[in-house]
Steps between C-alpha positions, in 0.01 A plus 500: 500500500305234303465156650717245326300232332528178691667228300244245391548125541500335166234238432599175335185330362563138396219349299533126442277233360483227236531576128160625373376650820533855355800621693598718198152653478489581868853645497431718193198650682687544824798654326273751327325592828808553717708812481878459494474132430712252301406150400732203445360171362718204592409333164690769320821362658419161351448611139760285330481288191519209527368505857763327710418408856844377610636593847741765366211684341276477808776654706552778238129581482476535882815718498358719223163537674652584842751745334215683335281498816789635710564782248139599486471490880807724533383747239333812646279542192264221609269443796349180371663195351270236353653165431303211335604144450373149542712425818360152535727412796546679829870441474515724190316775681739467797804503267383831342429662839831379641685687222308816587623505864625838615252695297213668662153432356152395594406166339158412362459137394212433269406159358253487218286196462200393302283188453625216283220576252594864467862405456420250222299775321779753530766268373294410188 
């Protein structure tokens, strides 16, 4: 009788950093390299016109992000979930993780940084 394949623990890779630090570039490369991977960019959940940063919208964006993260983590099609966003406050990070309680995954937190000069060049 063949041995049943052991269920793999999903990997949640959260890549954060300031605008212009190349989160999108890194995530594109990582997404292409990993098998059975899905990538969610938190900025996609803020694509509204006009951009409206009121409290109601902040709550909605976090709810949308965590809804999608939960669904990807529960889906057996994926082993890796890459999530990129600015996440400029630890409280935002904690809020997201709190809404993922009860799901089993291994967390990888990555913060991208660069020098002020490099950032200025990239934003030009």
